[in-house]
C-alpha positions in Angstrom: 47.9 -38.1 134.9 50.5 -40.4 136.3 51.3 -37.9 139.0 47.7 -37.6 139.9 47.3 -41.4 140.2 50.4 -41.6 142.3 49.2 -38.8 144.6 45.8 -40.5 145.0 47.5 -43.8 145.8 49.7 -42.1 148.5 46.6 -40.4 150.0 44.7 -43.7 150.1 47.6 -45.3 151.9 48.1 -42.4 154.3 47.3 -43.3 158.0 46.9 -39.6 158.8 44.0 -39.3 156.4 42.2 -42.4 157.6 43.0 -41.6 161.2 41.5 -38.1 160.8 38.4 -39.5 159.2 37.9 -42.1 162.0 38.4 -39.4 164.6 35.8 -37.2 162.9 33.4 -40.1 162.6 33.9 -40.9 166.3 33.6 -37.4 167.8 30.8 -36.2 165.5 28.1 -38.1 167.4 29.6 -36.9 170.7 29.6 -33.2 169.7 26.2 -33.4 168.2 24.7 -35.0 171.3 23.9 -38.3 169.7 26.1 -40.1 172.3 25.3 -39.1 175.9 27.0 -41.9 177.8 28.7 -40.2 180.7 31.7 -42.5 180.7 32.3 -41.9 177.0 32.0 -38.1 177.5 34.2 -38.2 180.6 37.1 -40.3 179.1 37.1 -39.2 175.5 35.7 -35.6 175.6 36.5 -34.4 179.1 39.6 -32.5 178.2 41.6 -31.5 175.1 44.3 -34.0 176.1 41.7 -36.8 175.8 40.9 -35.5 172.2 44.6 -35.6 171.3 45.1 -39.1 172.7 42.0 -40.4 170.9 43.0 -38.8 167.5 46.6 -40.3 167.9 45.0 -43.7 168.7 42.9 -43.6 165.5 45.9 -42.6 163.4 48.0 -45.5 164.7 45.0 -47.8 164.3 44.7 -46.8 160.7 48.4 -47.5 160.1 48.0 -51.0 161.6 44.9 -51.6 159.6 46.5 -50.6 156.3 49.5 -52.7 157.2 47.3 -55.7 158.0 45.4 -55.4 154.7 48.7 -55.3 152.7 50.1 -58.3 154.6 46.9 -60.4 154.1 46.8 -59.5 150.4 50.4 -60.5 149.9 49.9 -63.8 151.8 47.1 -64.7 149.5 49.2 -64.1 146.3 52.6 -65.3 147.4 52.0 -68.9 146.4 51.1 -67.8 142.8 53.7 -68.7 140.1 55.4 -65.4 139.3 57.9 -66.5 136.6 57.4 -68.9 133.7 58.7 -72.4 134.4 62.3 -72.9 133.5 63.2 -75.4 130.7 65.0 -78.7 131.6 68.4 -77.4 130.5 68.1 -74.1 132.4 68.0 -70.5 131.2 70.7 -68.0 130.2 71.4 -64.4 131.3 69.8 -63.2 128.1 66.4 -64.4 129.4 66.4 -61.8 132.2 64.3 -59.2 130.3 61.6 -61.7 129.7 61.6 -62.7 133.3 61.4 -59.0 134.4 58.3 -58.7 132.2 56.8 -61.7 134.0 57.5 -59.9 137.3 55.8 -56.8 136.0 52.7 -58.8 135.0 52.6 -60.5 138.4 52.8 -57.0 140.0 49.9 -55.7 137.8 47.7 -58.6 138.9 48.5 -58.6 142.6 50.0 -55.2 143.3 53.5 -54.4 144.5 54.8 -56.5 147.4 57.9 -58.1 148.9 58.0 -60.9 146.3 57.9 -58.7 143.2 60.4 -56.3 144.6 62.8 -59.1 145.5 62.5 -60.8 142.1 63.1 -57.6 140.3 66.1 -56.8 142.4 67.6 -60.3 142.0 67.0 -60.4 138.2 68.5 -56.9 137.8 71.5 -58.0 139.8 72.0 -61.0 137.6 71.7 -59.0 134.4 74.2 -56.3 135.6 76.7 -58.9 136.8 76.3 -61.2 133.9 76.5 -64.3 136.0 74.3 -66.2 138.5 77.2 -67.4 140.6 76.5 -65.2 143.6 72.7 -65.4 143.4 72.1 -67.2 146.7 74.1 -64.6 148.7 72.2 -61.8 147.0 68.9 -63.5 147.8 69.9 -63.7 151.5 71.0 -60.0 151.4 67.6 -59.0 149.9 65.8 -61.0 152.6 67.8 -59.2 155.3 66.9 -55.8 153.7 63.2 -56.6 153.7 63.4 -57.8 157.3 64.9 -54.5 158.3 62.4 -52.5 156.3 59.5 -54.4 157.9 60.8 -53.6 161.3 61.2 -49.9 160.4 57.7 -49.7 158.9 56.3 -49.9 162.5 58.3 -46.8 163.5 55.4 -44.4 163.2 53.1 -46.7 165.1 55.7 -47.2 167.8 56.1 -43.4 168.2 52.4 -43.0 168.7 52.3 -45.9 171.2 55.1 -44.2 173.0 53.5 -40.7 172.8 50.1 -41.7 174.1 51.3 -42.5 177.6 53.4 -39.3 177.5 50.2 -37.4 176.7 48.5 -39.2 179.7 51.3 -38.0 182.0 50.9 -34.5 180.5 47.2 -34.6 181.3 48.1 -35.7 184.9 50.4 -32.8 185.3 47.8 -30.4 183.9 45.1 -31.8 186.1 47.2 -31.6 189.2 48.2 -28.0 188.2 44.5 -27.1 187.9 43.8 -28.6 191.3 46.6 -26.7 193.0 45.7 -23.5 191.2 42.1 -23.6 192.3 42.9 -24.6 195.8 41.9 -21.8 198.2 42.1 -22.5 202.0 39.9 -19.6 202.9 37.1 -20.7 200.5 37.7 -24.4 200.6 34.1 -25.4 200.1 33.8 -23.1 197.0 37.1 -24.3 195.4 36.5 -28.0 196.1 34.7 -28.7 192.8 37.6 -27.1 190.8 40.1 -29.2 192.8 38.3 -32.5 192.2 37.7 -31.6 188.6 41.5 -31.0 188.1 42.3 -34.4 189.8 39.6 -36.0 187.5 41.4 -34.7 184.4 44.7 -36.0 185.8 43.5 -39.6 186.4 41.2 -39.8 183.4 43.8 -38.8 180.8 46.3 -41.2 182.3 43.8 -44.1 182.4 42.8 -43.4 178.8 46.4 -43.2 177.6 47.3 -46.5 179.2 44.3 -48.3 177.8 44.8 -47.1 174.2 48.5 -47.9 174.2 47.8 -51.4 175.4 45.3 -52.0 172.6 47.8 -50.6 170.0 50.7 -52.8 171.3 48.5 -55.9 171.1 47.4 -55.1 167.5 51.0 -54.4 166.5 52.1 -57.8 167.8 49.5 -59.6 165.7 50.3 -57.7 162.5 54.0 -58.2 163.0 53.5 -61.9 163.5 51.7 -62.3 160.2 54.3 -60.1 158.4 57.1 -62.4 159.6 55.1 -65.3 158.2 54.8 -63.5 154.9 58.6 -62.8 154.8 59.3 -66.5 155.4 56.9 -67.5 152.6 58.7 -64.9 150.3 62.1 -66.4 151.1 60.8 -69.9 150.2 59.3 -68.6 146.9 62.5 -66.8 146.0 64.4 -70.0 146.4 61.9 -72.0 144.3 61.7 -69.4 141.5 65.4 -68.5 141.0 67.8 -71.0 142.6 68.9 -73.5 139.9 67.1 -71.7 137.1 70.1 -70.3 135.3 73.0 -72.1 133.7 76.2 -71.7 135.5 78.7 -70.1 133.2 81.6 -67.8 133.5 81.0 -64.2 132.9 83.1 -62.8 130.0 83.4 -59.4 131.8 84.8 -61.0 135.0 88.0 -59.1 135.8 89.6 -62.1 137.3 89.0 -64.2 134.2 90.3 -61.4 132.0 93.5 -61.3 134.0 93.9 -65.1 133.8 93.2 -65.0 130.1 95.9 -62.4 129.5 98.4 -64.4 131.6 97.6 -67.5 129.5 98.0 -65.6 126.3 101.5 -64.4 127.4 102.6 -67.8 128.6 101.4 -69.9 125.6 104.0 -68.6 123.0 106.9 -69.1 125.3 105.6 -72.6 126.1 105.3 -73.4 122.4 108.9 -72.3 121.7 110.2 -74.4 124.6 108.3 -77.4 123.3 109.7 -77.0 119.8 113.3 -76.6 121.1 112.9 -79.7 123.3 111.6 -81.7 120.4 114.6 -80.6 118.3 117.1 -81.7 121.0 115.3 -85.0 121.4 115.5 -85.6 117.6 119.2 -84.8 117.5 119.9 -87.1 120.4 118.0 -89.9 118.8 119.8 -89.5 115.5 123.2 -89.6 117.3 122.2 -92.7 119.3 121.0 -94.4 116.1 124.3 -93.7 114.3 126.3 -95.1 117.2 124.1 -98.2 117.2 124.6 -98.8 113.5 128.3 -98.5 113.8 128.5 -100.9 116.7 126.2 -103.3 114.9 128.4 -103.3 111.8 131.5 -104.1 113.9 129.9 -106.9 115.9 127.6 -108.1 113.2 129.7 -110.9 111.8 130.8 -112.3 115.2 127.2 -112.1 116.4 125.8 -113.8 113.3 128.3 -116.7 113.6 127.7 -117.2 117.3 124.0 -116.9 116.9 124.0 -119.5 114.1 126.0 -122.0 116.1 123.8 -121.4 119.2 120.6 -121.9 117.1 121.9 -125.1 115.5 122.8 -126.6 118.9 119.5 -125.6 120.4 117.5 -127.0 117.6 119.3 -130.3 117.7 119.0 -130.6 121.4 115.3 -129.8 121.1 114.8 -132.4 118.4 116.5 -135.1 120.5 114.3 -134.2 123.5 111.1 -134.4 121.4 112.1 -137.8 120.0 112.9 -139.2 123.5 109.6 -137.8 124.8 107.7 -139.3 121.9 109.3 -142.7 122.6 108.4 -142.5 126.3 104.8 -141.6 125.5 104.5 -144.5 123.0 105.9 -147.0 125.5 103.6 -145.7 128.2 100.6 -146.0 125.9 101.5 -149.6 124.9 101.8 -150.7 128.5 98.5 -149.0 129.4 96.7 -150.8 126.5 98.2 -154.2 127.4 97.0 -153.8 131.0 93.6 -152.8 129.8 93.4 -155.8 127.4 94.3 -158.3 130.2 91.7 -156.7 132.5 89.1 -157.1 129.8 90.0 -160.8 129.2 89.7 -161.5 132.9 86.4 -159.8 133.1 85.1 -161.9 130.0 86.3 -165.2 131.6 84.6 -164.3 134.9 81.4 -163.4 133.1 81.5 -166.8 131.2 81.9 -168.7 134.4 79.1 -166.9 136.0 76.9 -167.6 133.0 77.7 -171.4 133.2 76.9 -171.5 136.8 73.6 -169.6 136.3 72.6 -172.2 133.6 73.4 -175.1 135.9 71.4 -173.6 138.8 68.5 -173.0 136.4 68.5 -176.6 135.4 68.5 -177.7 139.0 65.7 -175.3 139.8 63.7 -176.7 136.8 64.1 -180.3 138.1 63.1 -179.2 141.6 60.0 -177.5 140.2 59.1 -180.7 138.2 59.6 -182.9 141.2 57.4 -180.7 143.3 54.7 -180.9 140.7 55.0 -184.7 140.6 54.9 -184.9 144.4 51.9 -182.7 144.5 50.0 -184.9 141.9 51.1 -188.1 143.8 49.9 -186.7 147.1 46.6 -185.8 145.6 46.3 -189.4 144.1 47.2 -191.0 147.4 44.7 -189.0 149.3 42.0 -190.0 146.9 43.0 -193.7 147.1 43.2 -193.6 150.9 39.7 -192.1 151.0 38.4 -194.9 148.7 40.1 -197.7 150.5 39.5 -196.5 154.1 36.7 -199.0 154.7 38.1 -202.0 152.7 39.6 -205.1 154.3 42.7 -205.2 152.1 44.0 -201.9 153.6 47.3 -203.5 154.7 48.2 -204.7 151.2 47.4 -201.3 149.9 49.7 -199.7 152.5 52.5 -202.1 151.5 51.9 -201.2 147.9 52.0 -197.5 148.8 55.2 -198.0 150.8 56.8 -199.7 147.8 55.7 -196.9 145.5 57.1 -194.3 147.9 60.4 -196.2 148.1 60.5 -196.4 144.3 59.8 -192.6 144.0 62.5 -191.9 146.7 65.0 -194.0 144.8 64.3 -191.9 141.7 64.5 -188.5 143.4 67.2 -189.4 145.9 66.9 -189.2 149.7 65.3 -186.2 151.4 67.5 -183.2 152.2 67.4 -183.7 156.0 67.8 -187.6 155.8 64.6 -188.4 157.6 62.3 -191.4 156.8 58.8 -190.6 155.6 56.3 -192.1 158.0 52.8 -192.6 156.8 49.9 -192.0 159.2 47.9 -195.0 160.2 44.2 -195.1 159.7 42.1 -195.5 162.7 40.4 -198.7 161.5 43.8 -200.2 160.8 45.0 -199.6 164.3 41.8 -201.2 165.7 42.4 -204.3 163.4 46.0 -204.6 164.8 
């Protein structure tokens, strides 16, 4: 059953089968008379070379169509997550079987393609090697392999594109041969249709071959462009799916690590013996040095103790004398400082007492001045009232004399004015007229 399914899958993907079906579907209306267009009959059914060129064109066209369908299907599924997301601390080599199962499920959903083949190859490589250290070079190597296979997949189409013009040239040769074979100088008029028919075959086959090859070359360019885009997308998905997924760890089966381990195992015992021997030598040297030190200490112990005791006694006495002298200097300095501070405080207190006495005296003077000002103001008010009452009286002169006597009496009590000027009373207008 599996072989039948595989055979059917191969047949469905065969460009020969689809090309033959397209050719039958194209030539059936022509042979049955359903298509009577003279140009179609001339260029596609005029000679057996035209039939061969057309069938080859349909085979190449089927191959390009199958390739385009495959590329478009992979482009639609390349962005789908193929592997389960990796944990934060990464995965180990033991997870490769589970990841291969994820690839198989992805392949069952979307069919076989570049991405599933690369993932399977990369995971199998990691599982065989037992280490992901060289994963990135392996991914690059797989990318180069796919790129080469993609270029080789157009080999059949390129052969047909190359063969169709050759068939056109073959038709040209055949047509010219027919023309020359039917050329009869004695019966030129009778042989002219055969000559022109042979030239028609020559030109028609060549024109058809060039036209079909140009169409195939353009279609190949378009499909190849989209396939290169697919390969670039697969490269990106491979990097996203695998790079950084596995924990970096040394492979236990690495030959280099095994050699290093054997070397370390051989060196470690010798190193341990050397360390023990060196420790014993150091211990013996330290014991000998300690014995010599004890012996020298016992010989010079008494002399050293006596000298040390005398030196300590002298040093302590000298230190005590220096502390006593320093204490006396500090006490004298403090006494002088406090004496100066006390004198300064006494001077400040005397100065403040003098300032307070002066302030009291000035306050009394200001109080007398204020009282005198009040008396002067009352007297001025009284004089103004008296002057207004006596302005029309006859005894104004006696009143003025009395007022002058009162003013002199007041001046005598208050003292002379500050500027030494004599107070001059204004004269009334009636008094001036009386004088």
